[in-house]
C-alpha positions in Angstrom: 0.0 0.0 0.0 1.7 3.2 -1.2 0.2 6.2 0.6 0.9 9.6 -1.0 2.0 12.9 0.3 -0.5 15.8 0.7 -1.8 16.8 -2.7 0.3 14.4 -4.7 -1.4 12.2 -7.3 -0.8 8.4 -7.5 0.7 8.8 -11.0 3.8 10.4 -9.3 4.6 7.0 -7.8 4.1 4.9 -10.9 7.8 4.2 -11.7 8.6 3.2 -8.1 5.5 1.0 -7.9 6.5 -0.7 -11.1 9.9 -1.3 -9.7 8.4 -3.1 -6.7 6.1 -5.2 -8.9 9.1 -6.3 -10.9 10.5 -7.7 -7.7 7.4 -9.7 -6.8 5.3 -7.2 -4.8 1.7 -6.3 -5.5 1.4 -2.5 -5.1 -1.8 -0.4 -4.8 -1.5 3.3 -5.3 -4.4 5.7 -4.9 -5.5 9.3 -4.9 -7.0 10.6 -1.6 -10.4 12.1 -1.9 -10.3 15.6 -3.5 -7.1 14.8 -5.3 -6.6 13.7 -8.9 -9.0 11.0 -10.0 -10.7 11.0 -6.6 -12.0 14.5 -7.1 -15.7 14.3 -7.8 -17.1 17.6 -8.9 -15.8 21.2 -8.3 -13.0 21.2 -5.7 -14.6 24.1 -3.8 -17.5 21.8 -3.0 -15.2 19.0 -1.7 -15.6 18.6 2.1 -12.5 16.4 2.5 -10.0 16.8 5.4 -6.6 15.3 6.3 -8.5 13.4 9.0 -10.8 11.9 6.4 -7.8 10.6 4.5 -6.6 8.7 7.5 -9.9 7.5 8.9 -11.6 6.6 5.7 -9.5 6.6 2.5 -6.4 4.8 3.8 -8.4 2.0 5.6 -10.5 1.5 2.4 -7.4 1.1 0.3 -6.0 -1.5 2.8 -9.2 -3.4 2.7 -9.1 -3.4 -1.1 -5.5 -4.7 -1.0 -6.5 -7.4 1.4 -9.5 -8.4 -0.8 -7.3 -8.6 -3.9 -4.5 -10.4 -2.2 -5.9 -12.3 0.8 -2.7 -14.2 1.5 -0.8 -11.1 2.8 1.4 -9.8 4.5 0.7 -6.1 4.0 3.2 -3.3 4.2 2.7 0.5 4.1 5.0 2.7 2.2 4.2 6.2 3.3 5.3 9.4 1.7 5.0 12.4 4.1 1.3 12.5 5.0 1.0 8.8 4.0 3.1 7.8 7.0 1.7 10.5 9.4 -1.9 9.4 9.2 -1.5 5.7 9.7 -2.6 5.9 13.4 -6.0 7.1 12.3 -6.7 3.9 10.4 -9.0 1.6 12.4 -7.4 -1.4 10.6 -3.8 -0.4 10.8 -3.0 -3.4 12.9 -3.4 -5.5 9.8 -0.1 -4.1 8.6 3.2 -5.9 9.0 5.5 -3.0 8.6 5.8 0.6 7.6 8.5 2.3 5.4 8.2 6.0 5.5 9.9 8.6 3.3 10.1 12.3 4.3 7.4 11.7 6.9 7.6 14.0 9.9 5.4 16.4 11.9 6.2 19.3 9.6 6.3 21.5 12.7 7.1 25.0 11.5 8.7 26.0 14.8 11.5 23.5 14.2 12.3 24.6 10.7 15.4 26.6 9.9 15.4 30.1 8.5 15.0 31.3 5.7 12.7 28.3 4.9 10.6 28.9 8.0 9.5 32.3 6.6 8.3 30.5 3.4 6.5 27.9 5.4 4.8 30.4 7.7 3.7 32.5 4.7 2.2 29.5 2.9 0.5 28.1 6.0 -0.6 31.3 7.7 -1.2 33.7 4.7 -1.5 31.8 1.4 -3.8 29.0 2.6 -6.3 31.3 4.5 -6.3 33.8 1.6 -6.9 31.2 -1.0 -9.6 29.5 0.9 -11.3 32.8 1.4 -11.1 33.9 -2.2 -11.5 30.6 -4.1 -13.0 28.2 -1.6 -9.9 26.0 -1.9 -6.1 26.3 -2.0 -4.2 26.7 -5.2 -1.2 24.7 -3.9 -0.1 24.1 -7.5 0.7 27.7 -8.0 3.6 27.5 -5.6 4.8 24.0 -6.5 3.0 22.2 -3.7 1.2 19.5 -5.6 -2.5 19.6 -6.7 -5.2 22.1 -5.7 -6.2 21.3 -2.1 -9.8 21.1 -0.7 -10.4 23.8 1.8 -10.6 21.4 4.8 -7.4 19.6 3.8 -5.4 22.9 3.6 -6.9 24.3 6.8 -6.1 21.2 8.8 -2.7 21.0 7.3 -1.9 24.5 8.5 -3.3 23.7 12.0 -1.4 20.5 12.4 1.9 21.9 11.3 1.6 24.8 13.7 1.8 22.6 16.9 3.8 19.7 18.3 3.2 16.2 17.0 1.1 17.1 13.8 -2.1 15.1 14.3 -1.5 15.1 18.0 -2.7 18.7 18.1 -6.2 17.3 17.2 -6.3 14.6 19.9 -9.4 15.1 22.1 -10.8 17.6 19.6 -11.7 16.5 16.1 -9.7 13.2 16.6 -11.7 11.3 19.2 -10.3 7.9 18.6 -6.9 6.7 17.2 -4.4 3.9 17.3 -1.1 5.8 17.7 -0.7 4.4 21.2 -1.1 0.8 20.2 0.8 0.4 16.9 3.8 -2.0 17.4 4.9 -3.1 13.9 8.5 -2.3 12.8 9.1 1.0 10.9 11.8 2.7 9.0 11.8 6.5 8.6 14.0 7.9 5.8 14.7 11.6 5.5 17.1 13.5 3.3 19.8 15.9 4.6 18.6 18.5 2.0 14.9 18.3 3.0 13.8 21.6 4.6 10.5 20.0 6.0 11.3 16.5 7.2 14.3 17.5 9.3 15.7 15.4 12.1 13.7 17.3 14.8 10.4 16.9 12.9 10.9 13.2 12.2 11.6 12.6 15.9 8.6 14.8 16.8 6.3 12.6 14.6 7.7 9.4 15.9 7.1 10.6 19.4 3.3 10.5 18.7 3.5 6.7 18.6 3.9 5.2 22.0 5.0 1.7 21.2 6.3 1.9 17.6 9.7 0.3 17.0 11.3 3.0 14.8 14.5 3.1 12.9 15.6 6.4 11.3 18.1 6.9 8.5 19.3 10.1 6.9 20.0 10.1 3.1 22.8 12.4 2.0 22.7 13.1 -1.7 26.5 13.3 -2.1 26.9 9.9 -0.6 24.8 8.4 -3.4 26.3 10.7 -6.1 23.0 12.5 -6.4 22.3 16.2 -6.9 19.1 16.4 -4.9 16.7 14.2 -2.8 14.8 16.8 -0.8 11.2 16.1 0.2 10.0 14.6 -3.1 12.8 13.0 -5.2 13.3 9.7 -3.5 10.6 8.5 -5.9 12.2 10.1 -9.0 13.5 7.8 -11.7 16.8 9.7 -11.6 17.2 8.5 -8.0 16.1 4.9 -8.5 19.4 3.7 -7.0 17.7 4.5 -3.6 14.8 2.2 -4.3 16.8 -0.9 -3.2 16.6 0.5 0.4 12.8 -0.1 0.2 13.2 -3.4 -1.4 15.6 -4.7 1.2 13.2 -3.5 3.9 10.3 -5.3 2.4 12.2 -8.5 1.8 13.5 -8.5 5.4 10.1 -7.9 6.9 8.1 -10.3 4.7 7.7 -13.7 6.4 
């Protein structure tokens, strides 16, 4: 199960998914509601939220994967939000392992300047202004993926403003979750040139899980003779030499 980052369409992961299928794994990619092929009607009428993605979309995808391949086991590869939201899934205990890429709390207070100024502007000015003027956020205008439903963008801003991302909603909009019970092994990759998923924010997100066995690993582009990895380019065809890391993880965690 390949869970996408906020506002990123499933087609972005096609080459990586094909790579895994060539090595014997069945891979299910998907668009969260309000994104890509899952957008039904005008986006300004879409009522989706980040919480909906975790509580409804991701569990439905896992159930579809189980239905198509009942023999299991089942692994989650999460990119950014795809790994953050796993604790909202009521069926997350059906997973065997989690492999996260650039997944962190995205807490703006931990970010370094000058990038923090850009993040604050996007979250605190650009999103509210877009939601007010258009009824949704034109994230594509600033290179942040697809247009975002109003509720997704608003919750994204709220969750990146506090400690622990989704933790900021515990006891509020999030009444029930599984972050305290998840105990399957996980690997968290982040790049040294990523301004969002920095070490402090990766650790901040892992801290939301109470029993999660978590291994972290930093990817330095120069060590792999790469120009850039950042927040997105682990999944780029140009960086496919990194994909063996995922394959070795899956092979080791598959009974």
